Every structure is written in C-alpha cells, then in structure tokens.
C-alpha positions in Angstrom: 0.0 -0.1 0.0 2.8 2.5 0.8 4.3 2.0 -2.6 0.9 2.9 -4.2 0.3 5.9 -1.8 3.8 7.1 -3.0 2.5 7.3 -6.5 -0.7 9.3 -5.5 0.4 12.8 -5.6 1.8 12.5 -9.4 -1.3 10.4 -10.7 -3.8 12.7 -8.8 -2.1 15.8 -10.0 -2.4 14.7 -13.6 -5.9 13.6 -13.2 -7.0 17.1 -11.7 -5.3 19.0 -14.5 -7.0 17.0 -17.1 -10.3 17.2 -15.3 -10.4 20.8 -14.4 -9.2 22.1 -17.8 -11.6 20.0 -19.8 -14.4 21.2 -17.8 -13.5 24.7 -18.1 -13.0 24.5 -21.9 -16.2 22.5 -22.1 -18.3 25.1 -20.3 -16.6 27.9 -22.1 -17.6 26.3 -25.4 -20.9 24.8 -24.5 -22.8 27.6 -22.9 -22.3 30.4 -25.6 -23.1 27.9 -28.3 -26.2 26.8 -26.3 -27.4 30.4 -26.1 -26.9 30.9 -29.8 -28.8 27.6 -30.4 -31.9 29.1 -28.6 -31.7 32.1 -30.9 -31.2 30.3 -34.1 -33.1 27.1 -34.4 -31.1 25.4 -37.0 -28.0 25.8 -35.1 -29.7 23.6 -32.2 -30.1 20.7 -34.4 -26.6 20.9 -35.9 -24.7 21.5 -32.5 -26.8 19.0 -30.6 -26.3 16.5 -33.2 -22.7 16.7 -33.5 -22.4 16.7 -29.6 -24.5 13.4 -29.7 -22.3 11.7 -32.2 -19.2 12.6 -30.2 -20.9 10.8 -27.3 -21.6 7.6 -29.3 -17.9 7.1 -29.9 -16.5 4.9 -27.5 -14.4 7.0 -25.0 -11.1 5.0 -25.3 -11.5 5.2 -29.2 -12.1 9.0 -28.8 -8.9 9.7 -27.2 -7.0 7.1 -29.4 -8.3 8.9 -32.6 -6.7 12.1 -31.4 -3.2 10.4 -31.8 -3.0 10.0 -35.5 -5.0 13.2 -36.0 -2.4 15.3 -34.1 0.5 13.5 -35.6 -0.6 14.3 -39.1 -0.6 18.0 -38.3 2.7 17.7 -36.6 1.7 18.7 -33.1 2.0 16.8 -29.8 0.4 13.3 -30.5 0.6 11.6 -26.9 0.4 13.1 -23.6 -1.7 15.8 -22.3 -2.8 17.4 -25.6 -4.8 14.5 -27.1 -6.3 13.7 -23.7 -7.5 17.2 -23.2 -9.0 17.4 -26.5 -10.9 14.1 -26.1 -12.0 15.1 -22.8 -13.2 18.5 -23.7 -15.4 17.0 -26.7 -16.8 14.5 -24.3 -17.7 17.1 -21.7 -19.8 19.3 -24.0 -23.1 17.3 -24.7 -24.6 17.6 -21.0 -23.7 21.2 -20.6 -24.9 22.3 -24.2 -28.1 20.3 -23.9 -29.0 21.6 -20.5 -28.2 25.1 -21.7 -30.7 24.9 -24.5 -33.2 23.0 -22.4 -32.9 25.5 -19.6 -33.2 28.6 -21.4 -36.1 27.2 -23.7 -37.9 26.1 -20.5 -38.2 29.6 -19.1 -41.9 30.6 -18.6 -42.8 32.9 -21.5 -44.5 35.2 -19.1 -41.1 36.3 -17.7 -39.7 36.9 -21.1 -42.9 39.0 -22.0 -42.5 41.0 -18.7 -39.0 41.8 -19.5 -39.9 43.0 -23.0 -42.7 45.1 -21.5 -40.3 47.0 -19.2 -38.1 47.7 -22.0 -35.3 45.3 -21.7 -33.0 44.6 -24.6 -32.3 41.1 -25.8 -29.0 41.1 -24.0 -30.6 42.5 -20.7 -33.3 39.8 -21.1 -30.7 37.1 -21.4 -28.4 38.0 -18.5 -31.0 39.1 -16.1 -34.1 36.9 -16.8 -33.1 33.8 -18.8 -29.7 32.7 -17.6 -30.6 33.1 -13.9 -34.0 31.2 -14.3 -32.0 28.5 -16.3 -29.1 28.3 -14.1 -30.3 25.3 -12.0 -30.7 23.3 -15.3 -27.3 24.4 -16.7 -25.6 23.4 -13.4 -27.3 20.1 -13.6 -25.7 19.7 -17.0 -22.1 20.7 -15.6 -22.5 18.4 -12.6 -23.3 15.3 -15.0 -20.3 16.4 -17.1 -18.2 16.6 -14.2 -18.6 13.0 -13.2 -18.2 11.9 -16.8 -14.9 13.7 -17.2 -13.5 12.3 -14.0 -14.3 8.9 -15.0 -13.2 9.3 -18.5 -10.0 10.8 -17.5 -8.9 7.6 -16.1 -8.8 6.4 -19.9 -6.2 8.7 -20.7 -3.3 6.5 -19.7 -3.1 4.6 -23.1 -2.7 7.8 -25.0 0.3 8.7 -22.6 -1.3 11.2 -20.2 -0.8 10.6 -16.5 -4.0 10.1 -14.6 -5.3 7.8 -11.8 -5.9 5.4 -14.7 -2.2 4.3 -14.3 -3.2 2.6 -11.2 -6.1 0.7 -12.9 -4.4 -0.3 -16.0 -1.0 -1.4 -14.4 -2.8 -3.0 -11.5 -5.0 -5.1 -13.7 -2.2 -6.3 -15.9 0.1 -7.0 -12.8 -2.7 -8.4 -10.7 -2.0 -5.7 -8.3 -5.6 -5.1 -6.9 -4.3 -2.8 -4.2 -3.3 -0.4 -7.0 -6.8 -0.6 -8.7 -8.5 0.0 -5.5 -6.4 3.2 -4.8 -7.0 4.5 -8.3 -10.8 3.8 -8.2 -11.4 5.1 -4.7 -9.3 8.4 -5.7 -11.3 8.9 -8.8 -14.5 8.4 -6.9 -13.6 10.9 -4.2 -12.4 13.6 -6.6 -15.8 13.1 -8.6 -17.6 13.7 -5.3 -15.6 16.7 -4.3 -16.0 18.5 -7.6 -19.5 17.7 -7.8 -20.2 18.9 -4.2 -18.3 22.3 -5.1 -20.2 22.9 -8.2 -23.7 22.3 -6.3 -22.5 24.7 -3.4 -21.7 27.3 -5.8 -25.0 27.0 -7.7 -26.8 27.1 -4.4 -24.9 30.1 -3.2 -25.7 32.0 -6.3 -29.3 31.0 -6.3 -30.1 31.7 -2.6 -27.8 34.8 -2.5 -25.6 33.2 0.2 -22.3 34.9 -0.2 -20.5 32.8 2.3 -21.2 29.6 0.1 -20.2 31.2 -3.0 -17.1 32.5 -1.6 -15.9 29.3 0.0 -16.7 27.2 -3.3 -15.0 29.9 -5.4 -12.1 29.8 -3.0 -11.6 25.9 -3.1 -12.2 26.0 -6.9 -9.7 28.7 -7.6 -7.1 27.1 -5.4 -7.6 23.8 -7.5 -7.2 25.7 -10.6 -4.2 27.8 -9.5 -2.6 24.4 -8.5 -3.5 22.8 -11.8 -2.3 25.9 -13.8 1.0 26.1 -11.8 2.0 22.4 -12.1 1.1 22.5 -15.9 3.3 25.4 -16.3 6.2 23.6 -14.6 5.7 20.7 -16.9 5.9 22.7 -20.1 8.0 25.8 -19.4 11.7 25.5 -19.8 11.8 22.0 -20.9 14.8 21.2 -23.0 13.5 19.1 -26.0 17.0 18.0 -26.6 17.5 16.5 -23.2 13.9 15.0 -23.1 14.0 11.1 -23.2 10.5 9.5 -23.2 10.1 5.8 -23.0 7.0 3.8 -23.8 5.5 0.6 -22.8 2.5 -1.5 -23.9 -0.3 -2.4 -21.3 1.2 -5.7 -20.0 3.8 -6.9 -17.3 6.5 -7.6 -19.7 6.5 -4.3 -21.2 6.4 -2.6 -17.9 9.5 -4.3 -16.9 11.4 -3.6 -20.1 10.6 0.1 -20.0 12.1 0.3 -16.5 15.0 -1.6 -17.5 15.7 0.9 -20.4 14.9 3.7 -18.1 17.4 2.4 -15.7 20.1 1.8 -18.4 19.8 5.3 -19.8 20.1 6.9 -16.4 23.0 4.8 -15.3 24.9 5.1 -18.7 24.2 8.8 -19.6 23.1 10.4 -16.4 19.9 11.5 -18.2 16.6 11.2 -16.5 13.9 9.4 -18.5 10.0 9.7 -18.3 8.2 6.2 -18.6 4.8 6.3 -20.3 3.0 3.1 -19.6 -0.1 1.3 -20.9 0.2 2.8 -24.4 -1.8 1.1 -27.2 0.3 -0.6 -29.8 -0.6 1.6 -32.6 -0.4 4.8 -30.3 3.2 3.9 -29.4 4.3 3.3 -32.9 2.6 6.7 -34.2 4.2 8.5 -31.3 7.7 7.0 -32.1 7.4 8.2 -35.6 6.4 11.8 -34.7 9.0 12.0 -32.2 6.9 12.4 -29.2 8.1 9.0 -28.0 11.7 8.1 -28.0 12.1 4.4 -27.1 9.8 1.4 -26.8 10.2 -2.4 -27.2 8.1 -4.0 -29.9 8.2 -7.4 -31.6 9.3 -8.3 -35.0 6.0 -10.4 -35.7 3.9 -7.4 -34.7 5.7 -5.0 -36.9 5.8 -7.6 -39.7 2.1 -8.2 -39.8 0.5 -5.2 -38.5 2.7 -2.3 -39.5 4.3 -3.7 -42.7 1.2 -5.8 -43.7 3.0 -8.7 -44.7 1.6 -12.2 -44.4 2.0 -14.0 -41.0 4.4 -16.8 -41.5 7.4 -18.2 -39.8 10.0 -17.3 -42.4 13.7 -17.1 -41.4 14.0 -15.0 -38.2 17.1 -13.2 -39.2 15.8 -12.3 -42.6 12.7 -10.9 -40.9 14.8 -8.9 -38.6 16.8 -7.5 -41.3 13.8 -6.7 -43.3 12.1 -5.1 -40.4 14.9 -3.0 -39.6 15.4 -1.9 -43.2 11.8 -1.1 -43.9 11.3 0.9 -40.7 14.1 3.1 -41.4 13.2 3.6 -45.0 9.4 4.0 -44.7 8.8 5.3 -41.3 12.0 7.1 -40.1 12.0 4.6 -37.0 15.5 2.8 -36.1 16.0 -0.6 -34.7 18.7 -0.7 -32.1 18.8 -4.5 -31.9 17.0 -7.7 -30.6 17.1 -8.2 -26.8 17.6 -11.9 -27.1 14.2 -13.4 -26.6 11.2 -14.3 -28.6 7.7 -13.7 -27.2 5.3 -15.2 -29.7 1.5 -15.9 -29.5 0.7 -19.5 -28.5 -2.6 -21.3 -28.0 -2.6 -22.5 -24.4 -5.1 -24.9 -22.6 -5.2 -26.4 -19.0 -2.7 -29.3 -18.9 -5.5 -31.8 -17.6 -7.6 -31.0 -20.9 -4.7 -31.3 -23.0 -4.0 -34.7 -21.7 -7.6 -35.9 -21.8 -7.9 -34.9 -25.5 -4.5 -36.2 -26.3 -3.5 -32.9 -27.9 0.1 -31.9 -28.8 -0.5 -29.5 -31.9 -3.1 -27.0 -32.9 -4.2 -29.4 -35.8 -5.1 -31.9 -33.1 -7.4 -29.2 -31.6 -9.5 -28.8 -34.7 -11.8 -31.7 -34.2 -12.7 -30.7 -30.7 -12.8 -26.7 -31.3 -16.5 -26.5 -32.0 -17.2 -27.6 -28.3 -14.7 -25.1 -26.7 -14.7 -21.5 -25.8 -11.9 -19.3 -27.2 -10.6 -16.3 -25.3 -8.3 -13.7 -26.5 -7.2 -10.0 -26.0 -9.1 -7.3 -28.0 -6.1 -6.7 -30.2 -5.4 -10.4 -31.3 -9.0 -10.7 -33.0 -8.0 -7.7 -35.3 -4.7 -9.0 -36.2 -3.6 -10.9 -39.6 -2.6 -13.8 -37.2 -6.1 -14.6 -36.2 -7.2 -14.5 -40.0 -4.3 -17.0 -40.7 -4.9 -19.1 -37.8 -8.7 -19.8 -39.0 -7.8 -20.0 -42.6 -4.9 -22.6 -42.3 -6.3 -24.7 -39.6 -10.0 -24.3 -40.3 -10.7 -23.6 -36.5 -14.1 -22.8 -35.5 -15.0 -22.4 -31.7 -18.1 -22.6 -30.0 -17.7 -19.0 -28.9 -15.0 -16.4 -29.0 -14.7 -14.1 -26.0 -12.9 -10.8 -26.0 -11.0 -9.8 -22.7 -8.4 -7.7 -21.1 -4.8 -9.6 -21.5 -4.5 -9.7 -17.7 -7.6 -11.7 -17.5 -7.0 -14.4 -20.0 -4.8 -16.8 -17.9 -7.0 -16.5 -15.0 -10.2 -17.1 -17.1 -8.7 -20.3 -18.6 -7.5 -21.7 -15.2 -10.9 -21.0 -13.8 -12.7 -22.8 -16.7 -14.5 -19.5 -17.9 -12.9 -20.3 -21.5 -11.1 -23.4 -22.6 -8.5 -21.8 -25.1 -6.5 -18.6 -24.9 -3.7 -17.0 -26.9 -0.9 -16.9 -24.3 2.3 -15.1 -24.5 5.3 -17.5 -24.6 7.4 -15.7 -22.1 4.5 -15.5 -19.5 5.5 -17.1 -16.3 1.9 -17.9 -15.5 1.7 -20.6 -18.2 3.7 -22.8 -15.9 2.3 -21.3 -12.7 -1.4 -22.0 -13.5 -0.7 -25.5 -15.0 -1.2 -24.6 -18.6 0.2 -26.3 -21.7 0.9 -24.6 -25.2 0.1 -26.2 -28.3 2.6 -26.5 -31.3 1.9 -24.4 -34.1 2.5 -27.2 -36.7 1.4 -25.2 -39.7 3.7 -22.3 -39.1 0.9 -19.6 -38.8 2.7 -17.3 -36.1 5.6 -15.1 -37.4 8.7 -14.8 -35.2 8.2 -12.3 -32.2 11.8 -11.3 -31.4 11.7 -8.4 -28.9 13.5 -5.3 -30.4 14.3 -1.9 -29.1 12.8 0.9 -31.4 14.0 4.4 -31.3 12.9 7.6 -32.9 14.8 9.6 -35.6 14.9 12.4 -33.1 16.8 10.3 -30.5 19.3 9.1 -33.2 20.0 12.7 -34.3 19.8 14.5 -30.9 21.0 11.8 -28.3 23.4 9.3 -30.1 24.7 8.4 -26.5 21.5 7.2 -25.5 21.3 5.0 -28.5 24.8 3.8 -27.7 23.7 3.0 -24.1 20.7 1.0 -25.4 23.0 -1.2 -27.5 24.4 -2.5 -24.2 21.0 -4.4 -23.9 21.1 -6.1 -27.1 21.2 -9.9 -26.5 21.2 -9.4 -22.8 17.9 -11.1 -22.1 17.0 -14.6 -22.9 13.6 -16.2 -22.8 14.1 -18.0 -19.5 15.3 -14.7 -17.8 12.3 -12.8 -19.3 9.9 -15.6 -18.1 11.3 -15.5 -14.7 11.0 -11.7 -14.4 7.4 -11.8 -15.7 6.6 -14.5 -13.0 8.2 -12.3 -10.1 5.7 -9.5 -11.0 2.6 -11.6 -11.9 2.9 -14.3 -9.2 5.5 -12.9 -6.8 3.9 -9.4 -6.3 6.9 -7.6 -6.9 6.9 -4.3 -8.8 8.2 -4.0 -12.3 10.7 -1.4 -11.2 12.2 -3.5 -8.4 12.6 -6.4 -10.8 14.2 -4.1 -13.3 16.6 -2.7 -10.8 17.7 -6.2 -9.7 18.5 -7.0 -13.4 20.5 -4.0 -13.9 22.4 -4.6 -10.6 23.1 -8.0 -11.6 24.5 -7.0 -15.0 26.7 -4.3 -13.3 28.0 -6.9 -11.0 28.8 -9.3 -13.8 30.4 -6.6 -16.0 32.6 -5.5 -13.0 33.7 -9.1 -12.2 34.4 -9.8 -15.9 36.8 -6.7 -15.9 
C-alpha cells in the first residue's frame, strides 16, 4: 500500500489537471453555443447532433483517434494534448443540452414581462433567462463533471498521466491494491468536484455569499494548482534533453520500460520519463512523430500489423533484417537491436484438458474446437494472425470471447474459457498449470523483442542510443519468463525487478573486468 500511496501525488495531479481544464473548456464552449442555439433554431439541431455523435464514440476510441490526427498536423500526439481534446469534446453534450433546455424552458410570461419593461435582448438574457435557467445548466455541468473524472482514467493509453495509471497497471500485474487506490481516488475526486459545483450554484441561487466565497475559493485554489503544475511541466523544458520511454499495457512491457529507463540513467546520467500502458498503434505513431523516443516492440507485430506482410514463420534473421530496413526507409524509425528472446503468440489450454483430449499440436485441436470457448485480448482478433489461424487450420470455436490480456490466464485456469492466446514468455503458463500447443502449420511469425528508437533520438542523443545497445542480446527467454513471474505471481513491482536485473548486470560486468 505504501508504494501505491507514494505514486498518488503525481497521478492525482495529472488527473486534476485533465479534469479541471477539460471542464473549463467544455463550459466556455458549450454555454455560448447553447445560447446561440436558442436564438437560431437550425444551429440547435446541428450542434446537439454533433455533440451526440461525439458521445456515441467509445471514450477510449475517441482518445486514441486524437493520436494519429495530431501526428498528421505535426503537433504533440501523445500525452496531455490528445487527452484534453478528447475530454473536452466528451464534456460538451450535457452542458450544451442543458443550456438549451434551461433557456427554452423559461416561462414565456417572464420574457414577455422583460420586454414590457423595455429590456434589450442582452438584458433579457443576462437578467432573466440565464438566472432562471441556471439550475438546469448546473445540472448538466454536474453530470459532465462526473463523466469527465471517470473518462480521464482512460487517458493512460494515450500517454497522459492520470489515476488510470493505477487501474491499467494494476489489472495487468494483478495488483488489486493499485486498482483500489485508483478507483477510490477517482470516486472521491468526482464527489468533491460535484459538491463544489452544487454549493456554488446554491450560493448564487439563494444569494448566500458565504457559500459562494467558499466554493469559489476552493475551486480557485484547485485551478491555480493545476495551472502552476502544468506550467512547470511545459515551461523551460529542453527538448534535446527529453527522453520519453513507452510501454504497452502488460507486465513484460512494464519491466522492459523500467530496464531501459535505468540503463539510460546509469549510462548517460539523463533522467527518462516512462509512459506506461500505451496502445500498440499509439506507441508506434508517437515514435514516428518524435513524441516518444524508445519502446520495445516485436518483429512479428511489426511484420504483420505495420508492414502488412502475411503472417508466417520465415527465417527469423531475414525478418529482423527486413523489419530494420523497412522501418528506417519508410517510417523513420530505427532498430537498435534484438534483446535476445522471442515472445510469440501460442494457444494455451489447461494441462489436464490437453492430456484428456490427447493434444500436442494445434491441428489436433481442430476436431474439438466446436465444443470449446476461445478467449483472447481485444487486439488479437483484429490482427492478421487470427485470420491466418482460422484459414490455415479451419478452426471454428463454439464461442469467441474478447477480454483484457490480464484476465485471460485467470479465465482459462478457472474454466471460464477453454483456449487462450498466451504469450510464450509469460510465467503464468507454468504457474497456472497450462500447456501450449505446437503451431505445426507455421501460422505465427517470429516475435523477437526489439528496441525501437525515434529519428529524433538518433540525431539529438546518440549516446542514449549507444547506451541502449548494451541491452542487445542481454535477456534470454528463461530470464524474461522469470522476471514476468516475479511480478505476476511474486507480487513484486516492475521497477524492483528491473533494478535487480541492472544490478546483476553491473556486478557481472565488474567481475568480468
């Protein structure tokens, strides 16, 4: 618990920054547009329709869409900017809709009376319509507040620090203390902001200056805190000294990102920022644009997903050479080298079922597949490997279940599903009594772990690239599996496992000298 609470100030600060700025921008945009919509009827249909469309887009997808869009116009594609744009868009509908409903719902008798005493349209708006509509507008703001606080936890996959860092990493590493801390903190923040908005509205409505002053004081302090901390992040930052390391959302990637961060610090003295739980395409797009400097990917993922080549098990060395050549030529991304292990997809089942059905290869599974439930992560079902697996083997399962990668192993062990796509370096395969089936028709391409770096890093920080070269060939499959198991089953943090690895390497190097 103490380790998780030590992370709370940074994660909570990021969450507060995102939430407050998104709500401010959403209100500044929505209220004026709502007022215009009550004056120009066709505007009402257009803006409410547009806001409604935004709401139908899944929140995580809305944030992820921001990354390639911003990269295309050559602005910061990961981190704070895409998150704040997505959150602001998501915040608008409740405020906009309630502004329109609130003003339209004002009793015509009041507006007629205002005209009768000679009020102009602006006076009528500010002195009659808005005060009477205020409770409805504030209701929309309160709804938006709760939505935005919740949605901000999904900013983690686009590189923005938030309480979602607890939730994403906790689910992947089975650290439910982290999940609890993140969830409770987000709930308390939502309640606090909702209460402040309600107190402010009641103070204005009932003309209680003490309530207004108290609510404004707390909100002003929060906004001042958010503004100062944001300024400290962006003002005076030396771009040439910035090192940003990314990781995908699972244990192995968390460990490798911490190893890379430690290696950079030890060898160069530079501090690196680690952005965890990034989506695969988010990480690669950010690397291309220079917003991310380093992350570990896998040759098979690059081969099938990015280069769009047919999934197969061609010569590993040839694939690595081709991946390195094409990434540099077509994408401006450089390969430092392979870490020394392969982490491929493998179909895994409970060992007792494998023995009972007398299975050894995936081909042996085909006659039984129609009675079995297949579970995999949301990414795999959209990959070429899944298409090839079905086409070459003729696999047809009773049901296909999409789930978070962290839950697959537990699901198959508890008999919720029968077959999963395991990662070959995952220590939970042995720990949970699972067996992998041989890919006898060579569907899965090689998945060598490789260090990718941005063109910006190669040009501006060649010493960092040289330091990363020291990790090439340093991790074999048994070592990676042991490090994964230390986190997933041993309850250790990825950072402590990474530090142990680096300390061991340093001792070995010193002894060899």
